[in-house]
Structure formats: C-alpha cells, structure tokens
C-alpha positions as CSV (number, residue, x, y, z in Angstrom):
1,M,-3.9,-4.6,-15.4
2,D,-6.3,-4.4,-12.5
3,G,-9.4,-4.1,-14.7
4,A,-8.3,-7.0,-16.9
5,I,-6.9,-9.6,-14.4
6,G,-7.1,-7.8,-11.1
7,E,-9.1,-8.6,-7.9
8,L,-12.9,-9.3,-8.7
9,S,-12.3,-9.3,-12.5
10,P,-13.7,-12.0,-14.6
11,F,-10.2,-13.5,-14.8
12,H,-10.1,-13.8,-11.0
13,E,-13.6,-15.3,-10.9
14,S,-12.7,-17.8,-13.6
15,F,-9.2,-18.9,-12.2
16,G,-9.4,-18.1,-8.5
17,Y,-6.4,-15.8,-8.4
18,Y,-5.6,-12.3,-9.6
19,A,-2.7,-9.8,-10.3
20,Q,-2.2,-6.5,-8.8
21,G,-0.3,-3.7,-10.4
22,V,1.7,-1.6,-8.1
23,S,4.3,1.2,-8.4
24,V,7.9,0.3,-7.7
25,T,7.6,2.8,-4.9
26,T,4.9,0.8,-3.2
27,A,7.0,-2.1,-2.0
28,V,9.8,-2.2,0.5
29,L,12.5,-4.3,-1.1
30,P,16.0,-5.5,-0.1
31,R,19.0,-3.8,-1.5
32,G,20.1,-5.3,-4.9
33,W,16.5,-6.3,-6.0
34,Q,16.8,-4.6,-9.3
35,E,19.7,-6.9,-10.4
36,R,17.6,-9.9,-9.5
37,V,14.4,-9.0,-11.5
38,V,13.2,-12.0,-13.6
39,R,12.3,-11.1,-17.2
40,W,9.9,-13.1,-19.2
41,S,8.5,-13.1,-22.7
42,N,7.3,-15.7,-25.2
43,H,5.6,-16.1,-28.6
44,S,2.2,-15.1,-27.3
45,T,3.4,-11.9,-25.6
46,G,4.4,-10.3,-28.8
47,Q,6.6,-7.1,-28.2
48,A,5.6,-7.2,-24.5
49,N,8.3,-8.3,-21.8
50,A,7.2,-9.0,-18.3
51,A,9.3,-8.2,-15.3
52,F,8.8,-10.0,-12.0
53,L,10.4,-9.7,-8.7
54,E,12.7,-12.6,-7.8
55,P,10.6,-14.8,-5.5
56,H,12.7,-14.1,-2.3
57,D,12.6,-10.4,-2.8
58,C,8.8,-10.6,-3.4
59,A,8.5,-12.7,-0.2
60,V,10.4,-10.2,1.9
61,S,8.3,-7.4,0.7
62,K,5.3,-9.4,1.5
63,L,6.6,-9.9,5.2
64,V,7.3,-6.2,5.5
65,A,3.7,-5.5,4.6
66,H,2.9,-7.7,7.7
67,R,-0.6,-8.7,6.7
68,D,-2.0,-12.2,7.6
69,K,-2.6,-13.0,4.0
70,D,1.1,-12.1,3.2
71,R,2.5,-14.3,6.0
72,A,0.3,-17.1,4.9
73,F,1.5,-16.7,1.3
74,V,5.1,-16.8,2.4
75,S,4.6,-19.8,4.7
76,A,2.9,-21.7,1.8
77,L,5.9,-21.0,-0.4
78,L,8.2,-22.2,2.3
79,Q,6.2,-25.3,2.8
80,A,6.2,-26.0,-0.9
81,G,9.9,-25.7,-1.0
82,L,9.8,-22.7,-3.4
83,L,11.8,-20.4,-1.1
84,D,15.1,-21.0,0.5
85,P,14.9,-19.8,4.1
86,Q,18.6,-18.8,4.2
87,I,18.2,-16.7,1.2
88,L,15.0,-15.2,2.7
89,L,17.1,-14.5,5.9
90,D,19.9,-12.9,3.8
91,R,17.2,-10.7,2.0
92,I,15.7,-9.6,5.4
93,N,19.1,-8.5,6.4
94,A,19.5,-6.5,3.2
95,L,16.4,-4.4,3.9
96,P,16.9,-0.6,3.7
97,E,18.7,0.7,6.8
98,N,16.0,3.3,7.3
99,L,13.5,0.5,8.1
100,D,12.1,0.5,11.5
101,K,14.7,-1.2,13.7
102,R,12.1,-3.4,15.3
103,L,10.8,-4.8,12.2
104,A,13.9,-6.8,10.9
105,P,14.3,-8.6,14.3
106,Q,10.6,-9.5,14.2
107,L,10.9,-10.9,10.6
108,R,14.0,-12.9,11.6
109,S,12.1,-14.2,14.5
110,W,9.2,-15.1,12.3
111,L,11.5,-17.0,10.0
112,S,13.5,-18.8,12.6
113,P,11.4,-22.1,12.7
114,W,12.2,-22.5,9.0
115,L,15.9,-22.3,9.4
116,P,18.0,-25.4,10.0
117,T,19.7,-23.8,13.2
118,A,18.3,-21.1,15.5
119,I,19.2,-17.5,14.6
C-alpha cells in the first residue's frame, strides 16, 4: 500500500493526500473498536474488501498519538461536523485501562471546547 498510494508516491503527488498501512498493534484504540469497523467494497474492488476504522475510533487514536498534525486533523473533522464531540468523549473514556493516567484527562481537556457543556 505504501508504495502504491503512500506518502511521496505518484498518487500523493497527483491528489495531495496519501494512505498509510499500519499494523493493528500500532494504534491505541478504544474498547469495542472491532465491532465498529466499517467494511466497504464495490464493483471496482473485485474480490477485495476494505476495512476502515470508524471515524471516532480513528480520531481517538490520532489524539493518543498526540502529534500536531493529528490534533489539526481531528479539529478539522470536528469543525466540519464529521465527528460528534460526545461520541469522541465516550471513546476517550473507553481507552484501555493501562493507558497513562495523565493522557485521558489531557484528551478530555483538549476536547472540552467542542462539548456543549464543560466536562
């Protein structure tokens, strides 16, 4: 995947975005993410079936990575109305219990301006 549509590929240069293949063990995801995976296929995919993280699960994983580009990505999704802040909060609260105890409160604090009432 990285060679065909990854960063700095001709696809990336042509369309301005790219895909990154990662192992399921790379991301930190909220409990229950497996049941929310979005599956997709159509006529042009032939026998192939794609599986994507549900957007809120993906966003939480990006926030856990805690990179500027990931926070900007999640902010853009929130501004565009593509994420529900309450669902995002619920997913933050469903992060694995072994996660650093300081991280979940930081994520809730980062999200608080998007919520209708303060947390």
